[in-house]
VOTIVO-845565 format. One record per residue: residue number from 1; residue in one letter; x, y, z of N, C-alpha, C, O in turn. Coordinates in Angstrom, 1 decimal. Atoms other than C-alpha are relative to their C-alpha. Example, Ala and Ser with C-alpha at 12.3 -4.5 7.8 and 13.67 -1.06 7.14 Angstrom:
BEGIN
PT	i	aa	n.east	n.north	n.up	ca.east	ca.north	ca.up	c.east	c.north	c.up	o.east	o.north	o.up
PT	1	a	0.9	-1.2	0.0	12.3	-4.5	7.8	0.9	1.2	0.0	1.9	1.2	0.7
PT	2	s	-0.9	-1.1	0.0	13.7	-1.1	7.1	-0.8	1.1	0.8	-0.3	2.2	0.9
END
This chain:
BEGIN
PT	i	aa	n.east	n.north	n.up	ca.east	ca.north	ca.up	c.east	c.north	c.up	o.east	o.north	o.up
PT	1	x	-0.1	1.3	0.0	-33.3	-54.3	-67.5	1.1	-0.3	1.0	2.1	0.3	0.7
PT	2	x	-1.0	0.5	-0.7	-31.0	-55.9	-64.9	0.2	-1.1	0.1	-0.7	-1.9	0.3
PT	3	x	-0.1	1.2	-0.2	-29.2	-58.9	-64.8	0.9	-0.5	1.1	2.0	0.0	1.2
PT	4	x	-0.6	0.9	-0.9	-28.3	-61.4	-62.0	-0.1	-1.1	-0.1	-1.0	-1.8	0.2
PT	5	x	-0.4	1.5	0.3	-26.6	-64.5	-62.9	-0.8	-0.2	-1.0	-0.8	0.6	-2.0
PT	6	x	0.7	0.4	1.2	-28.9	-66.5	-65.1	-1.6	0.9	0.1	-2.4	0.8	-0.8
PT	7	x	1.3	-0.8	0.0	-32.0	-64.1	-64.0	0.1	1.5	-0.4	1.0	2.2	0.0
PT	8	x	0.1	-1.5	0.4	-33.2	-60.7	-65.6	-1.2	0.6	0.5	-2.2	0.0	0.2
PT	9	x	1.0	-0.9	-0.3	-35.4	-58.1	-64.1	-0.2	1.0	-1.0	0.6	1.8	-1.5
PT	10	x	0.5	-0.9	1.2	-37.5	-56.2	-66.6	-0.9	0.9	0.9	-1.7	0.4	1.6
PT	11	x	0.9	-0.9	-0.5	-39.1	-53.1	-65.4	-0.9	0.6	-0.8	-0.5	0.9	-1.9
PT	12	x	1.1	-0.5	0.6	-42.4	-51.7	-66.5	-0.5	1.0	0.8	-0.5	0.9	2.0
PT	13	x	0.5	-1.0	-0.7	-44.0	-48.3	-65.8	-1.3	-0.3	0.7	-1.5	0.3	1.8
PT	14	x	1.2	0.6	-0.6	-47.5	-50.0	-65.1	-0.3	-1.2	-0.1	0.3	-1.9	-0.9
PT	15	x	0.4	1.6	0.2	-49.0	-53.2	-64.5	-0.4	-0.5	-1.2	0.0	-1.6	-1.6
PT	16	x	0.2	0.3	1.3	-50.5	-53.0	-67.7	1.0	-0.4	-1.1	0.9	-1.3	-1.8
PT	17	x	-1.1	0.5	0.7	-47.4	-52.8	-69.5	0.8	-1.0	0.4	1.5	-1.6	-0.4
PT	18	x	-0.7	1.2	-0.5	-45.9	-55.3	-67.3	-0.6	-1.2	-0.5	0.2	-2.2	-0.8
PT	19	x	1.0	1.0	0.5	-48.7	-57.7	-68.5	0.3	-0.4	-1.4	0.4	-1.5	-1.8
PT	20	x	-0.4	0.2	1.4	-48.0	-56.9	-72.0	1.2	-0.5	-0.4	1.4	-1.1	-1.5
PT	21	x	-1.4	0.6	0.5	-44.4	-57.7	-71.9	0.1	-1.2	0.4	0.9	-1.9	-0.2
PT	22	x	0.3	1.3	-0.6	-45.3	-60.7	-69.8	-0.2	-1.1	-1.2	0.4	-2.2	-1.4
PT	23	x	0.4	0.8	1.4	-47.0	-62.1	-73.1	0.7	0.3	-1.2	0.7	-0.5	-2.1
PT	24	x	-0.8	-0.3	1.3	-45.1	-60.4	-75.8	1.4	-0.5	0.0	1.9	-0.9	-1.0
PT	25	x	-1.4	0.3	-0.1	-41.7	-61.2	-74.5	0.3	-1.3	0.6	1.4	-1.7	0.8
PT	26	x	0.0	1.3	-0.7	-42.7	-64.5	-73.0	0.6	0.0	1.2	1.2	-1.1	1.3
PT	27	x	-0.7	-0.2	-1.3	-41.4	-63.5	-69.5	-0.7	-1.2	0.6	-1.8	-1.7	0.3
PT	28	x	0.6	1.2	-0.9	-41.6	-66.3	-66.7	-0.9	0.8	1.0	-1.7	0.0	1.5
PT	29	x	0.9	-0.4	-0.9	-43.5	-63.9	-64.2	0.0	1.3	0.0	0.9	1.9	-0.6
PT	30	x	0.3	-1.3	-0.3	-44.9	-60.7	-63.2	-0.2	0.6	1.3	-1.1	0.0	1.9
PT	31	x	0.1	-0.2	-1.4	-44.7	-59.0	-59.9	-0.8	1.5	-0.2	-0.3	2.3	-1.0
PT	32	x	0.6	-1.2	0.0	-47.2	-56.0	-59.4	-1.1	0.1	1.1	-1.4	-0.8	1.9
PT	33	x	1.3	-0.3	-0.8	-50.1	-54.6	-57.6	-1.1	-1.2	-0.2	-1.5	-1.6	-1.3
PT	34	x	1.1	1.1	0.0	-52.7	-57.4	-56.8	-1.1	0.2	-0.9	-1.3	-0.6	-1.8
PT	35	x	1.0	-0.5	0.7	-55.7	-55.5	-58.1	-0.1	0.0	-1.5	-1.1	-0.4	-2.1
PT	36	x	-0.1	0.2	1.6	-54.7	-55.1	-61.8	0.3	-1.2	-0.5	-0.4	-1.7	-1.4
PT	37	x	-0.2	1.4	0.3	-53.1	-58.4	-62.0	-1.5	-1.0	0.0	-1.7	-1.8	-0.9
PT	38	x	1.3	0.8	-0.2	-56.6	-60.1	-60.8	-0.9	0.4	-1.1	-1.7	-0.4	-1.7
PT	39	x	1.2	-0.5	0.8	-58.7	-57.9	-63.1	0.5	-0.6	-1.5	-0.3	-1.1	-2.3
PT	40	x	-0.8	0.5	1.4	-56.3	-58.9	-66.2	-0.4	-1.4	-0.2	-0.8	-1.9	-1.2
PT	41	x	0.2	1.8	0.0	-56.5	-62.6	-65.1	-1.5	-0.4	-0.3	-1.7	-1.4	-1.0
PT	42	x	1.3	0.3	0.3	-60.4	-62.5	-65.2	-0.3	-0.1	-1.5	-1.0	-1.0	-2.0
PT	43	x	0.5	-0.2	1.3	-60.4	-61.4	-68.7	1.1	-0.6	-1.1	0.9	-0.4	-2.3
PT	44	x	-1.0	0.6	0.8	-57.3	-63.2	-70.1	0.3	-1.4	0.6	1.0	-1.6	1.6
PT	45	x	-0.2	1.4	-0.6	-57.3	-67.0	-69.6	1.5	-0.5	0.1	2.0	-1.5	0.7
PT	46	x	-1.7	0.3	0.3	-53.6	-67.3	-70.4	0.8	0.4	1.2	1.9	0.1	1.3
PT	47	x	-0.7	-0.6	-1.1	-52.7	-65.5	-67.0	-0.8	-0.4	1.1	-2.1	-0.4	1.0
PT	48	x	0.5	0.2	-1.4	-53.3	-66.3	-63.5	0.6	0.8	0.9	1.7	1.3	0.6
PT	49	x	-0.5	-0.6	-0.8	-52.9	-64.5	-60.4	0.2	-0.9	1.1	-0.8	-1.6	1.5
PT	50	x	-0.3	1.0	-1.2	-51.2	-66.6	-57.6	-0.6	0.6	1.0	-0.8	1.8	1.0
PT	51	x	0.5	-0.7	-1.4	-52.9	-66.3	-54.2	1.3	0.2	0.8	2.5	0.0	0.5
PT	52	x	-1.1	-0.5	-1.0	-51.2	-65.0	-51.3	0.8	1.3	-0.6	0.4	1.9	-1.7
PT	53	x	-0.8	-1.2	0.2	-48.4	-62.1	-51.3	1.5	-0.5	0.3	1.8	-1.4	1.1
PT	54	x	-1.5	0.0	-0.1	-44.7	-61.8	-51.7	0.5	1.0	0.8	1.5	0.8	1.5
PT	55	x	-0.5	-1.1	-0.7	-44.6	-58.4	-50.1	-0.9	0.9	0.5	-1.8	1.0	-0.2
PT	56	x	1.1	-0.7	-0.5	-46.5	-56.2	-48.1	0.5	1.6	0.1	1.6	1.7	0.6
PT	57	x	-0.3	-1.2	-0.1	-46.2	-52.4	-48.3	-0.7	0.9	1.0	-1.9	1.1	0.9
PT	58	x	0.6	-0.7	-0.9	-46.9	-50.3	-45.3	0.3	1.5	-0.4	1.5	1.9	-0.4
PT	59	x	-0.4	-1.3	0.5	-47.2	-46.6	-46.4	-0.4	0.5	1.4	-1.1	0.0	2.3
PT	60	x	0.0	-1.1	-1.0	-46.9	-43.7	-44.0	-0.1	1.4	-0.3	0.0	1.6	-1.5
PT	61	x	-0.1	-1.4	0.1	-47.1	-39.9	-43.6	1.0	0.3	0.9	1.0	-0.2	2.0
PT	62	x	-0.8	-0.6	-0.8	-44.2	-37.9	-42.3	-0.1	1.5	-0.1	-0.6	2.1	-1.1
PT	63	x	0.1	-1.5	-0.1	-43.9	-34.1	-41.2	1.0	0.0	0.9	1.2	-0.8	1.8
PT	64	x	-1.4	-0.5	-0.8	-40.9	-32.1	-39.7	-0.5	-0.1	1.4	-1.7	0.0	1.6
PT	65	x	0.2	-0.1	-1.5	-40.8	-32.3	-36.0	-0.6	1.5	0.1	-0.4	2.5	-0.6
PT	66	x	0.7	-1.3	-0.2	-42.9	-29.5	-34.5	-1.3	0.3	-0.9	-1.9	1.4	-0.8
PT	67	x	1.0	-0.3	0.7	-45.5	-29.7	-36.8	-1.3	-0.7	0.3	-2.0	-1.2	-0.6
PT	68	x	1.2	1.2	-0.3	-48.3	-31.7	-34.7	-1.3	0.7	-0.4	-2.2	-0.1	-0.8
PT	69	x	1.2	-0.6	0.6	-51.1	-29.2	-35.7	-0.2	-0.3	-1.5	-1.3	-0.4	-1.9
PT	70	x	0.2	0.4	1.3	-50.5	-30.0	-39.1	-0.2	-1.4	-0.5	-0.9	-1.6	-1.6
PT	71	x	0.0	1.2	-0.3	-50.2	-33.6	-38.6	-1.6	-0.3	0.0	-2.3	-0.9	-0.8
PT	72	x	1.4	0.2	-0.5	-53.5	-33.5	-36.7	-1.0	0.3	-1.0	-2.0	-0.4	-1.2
PT	73	x	0.9	-0.5	1.1	-55.2	-31.8	-39.4	0.0	-0.8	-1.3	-1.0	-0.9	-1.9
PT	74	x	0.2	1.0	1.1	-54.2	-34.1	-42.1	-0.8	-1.2	0.6	-1.7	-1.7	0.0
PT	75	x	0.7	1.3	-0.5	-55.4	-37.0	-40.0	-1.4	0.3	0.0	-2.1	-0.5	-0.6
PT	76	x	1.4	-0.2	0.0	-58.7	-35.3	-39.5	-0.3	0.2	-1.5	-1.4	-0.3	-1.6
PT	77	x	0.1	0.0	1.3	-58.8	-34.7	-43.3	-0.2	-1.3	-0.7	-1.0	-1.5	-1.6
PT	78	x	0.1	1.5	0.3	-58.3	-38.3	-44.0	-1.0	-0.7	0.4	-1.7	-1.4	-0.4
PT	79	x	1.2	0.5	-1.0	-60.7	-39.5	-41.5	-1.3	0.5	-0.5	-2.1	-0.4	-0.8
PT	80	x	1.0	-0.6	0.9	-63.3	-37.1	-43.1	-0.4	-0.6	-1.2	-1.6	-0.9	-1.4
PT	81	x	0.0	0.6	1.4	-62.6	-38.4	-46.6	-0.6	-1.3	0.0	-1.5	-1.7	-0.7
PT	82	x	0.6	1.3	-0.3	-63.1	-41.8	-45.3	-1.5	-0.2	0.2	-2.2	-1.0	-0.4
PT	83	x	1.7	-0.1	-0.6	-66.6	-41.0	-43.3	-0.7	0.4	-1.2	-1.6	-0.4	-1.5
PT	84	x	0.7	-0.4	1.2	-67.8	-39.2	-46.3	-0.4	-0.6	-1.2	-1.2	-0.2	-2.0
PT	85	x	0.1	1.0	1.2	-67.6	-42.1	-48.6	0.7	0.4	-1.2	0.6	-0.3	-2.3
PT	86	x	-0.8	-0.4	1.1	-65.2	-40.1	-50.7	1.0	-1.3	-0.5	1.1	-1.8	-1.6
PT	87	x	-1.1	1.2	0.6	-62.5	-43.0	-50.6	-0.8	-1.2	-0.4	-0.4	-1.7	-1.4
PT	88	x	0.9	1.0	0.3	-65.1	-45.7	-50.9	-0.3	0.2	-1.7	-0.1	-0.7	-2.5
PT	89	x	0.1	-0.6	1.3	-66.1	-43.8	-54.1	1.2	-0.2	-1.1	1.0	-0.8	-2.2
PT	90	x	-1.1	-0.1	0.9	-62.6	-43.3	-55.6	0.4	-1.6	0.2	1.3	-1.8	-0.6
PT	91	x	-0.4	1.4	0.0	-62.0	-47.2	-54.7	-0.7	-0.5	-1.0	-0.1	-1.0	-2.0
PT	92	x	0.8	0.6	1.0	-65.1	-48.2	-56.7	0.2	0.4	-1.3	0.1	-0.5	-2.1
PT	93	x	-0.3	-0.7	1.1	-64.1	-45.8	-59.4	1.0	-0.8	-0.9	1.0	-1.0	-2.1
PT	94	x	-1.5	0.8	0.6	-60.7	-47.6	-59.9	-0.1	-1.4	0.2	1.0	-1.9	0.2
PT	95	x	0.2	1.4	-0.1	-62.0	-51.1	-59.5	0.9	-0.7	1.1	1.2	-1.9	0.9
PT	96	x	-0.9	0.6	-0.9	-59.9	-51.7	-56.5	-1.0	-0.3	1.4	-0.7	0.3	2.4
PT	97	x	0.8	0.1	-1.0	-62.7	-52.8	-54.1	0.5	-0.7	1.3	0.1	-0.4	2.4
PT	98	x	-0.6	0.7	-0.9	-60.5	-55.1	-52.2	1.1	0.8	0.9	1.4	0.5	2.0
PT	99	x	-0.8	-0.6	-0.9	-58.1	-52.7	-51.2	-0.2	0.4	1.4	-1.3	0.9	1.6
PT	100	x	0.1	-0.3	-1.4	-57.5	-52.2	-47.4	0.2	1.5	0.0	1.0	2.1	-0.7
PT	101	x	-0.2	-1.3	-0.4	-58.0	-48.8	-45.8	0.4	-0.2	1.3	0.0	-1.1	2.0
PT	102	x	-0.7	-0.2	-1.3	-56.2	-47.9	-42.7	-1.2	0.5	0.8	-2.1	1.2	0.5
PT	103	x	1.1	-0.3	-1.0	-58.2	-47.8	-39.4	0.2	1.5	0.4	1.3	2.0	0.2
PT	104	x	-0.2	-1.3	-0.3	-59.0	-44.4	-38.2	1.0	0.1	1.4	1.2	-0.9	2.1
PT	105	x	-0.9	-0.4	-0.8	-56.4	-42.8	-35.8	-0.5	0.7	1.1	-1.1	1.7	0.9
PT	106	x	0.3	-0.7	-1.2	-57.0	-41.8	-32.0	1.1	1.0	0.4	0.9	2.0	1.1
PT	107	x	-1.4	-0.9	-0.4	-53.4	-40.4	-31.7	0.5	0.2	-1.6	1.1	-0.6	-2.2
PT	108	x	-0.9	-0.4	1.1	-52.3	-38.4	-34.8	1.2	0.2	0.3	2.1	0.5	-0.5
END
């Protein structure tokens, strides 16, 4: 827990725990990954997920300089996993159908 003026931030290890705290401790809001919030809101009328977003996280991969071959291999592997349907199947299993997948890269 962290306090700033009249506001307090409460941290939870997962979206599920955050939502439980929201209701149990009568918190004002929860900020988390959209998909778990929307899934929870569908089944619990007392919670609603607001439209839009307040932050976007652009994830990336880093490698030491001079490891161009390793980076190229990693990019090929990721693209193969996407093309084979592995990524789509994993998204379906996790319930994150709306999650965006990065486009293929011509320049690793």
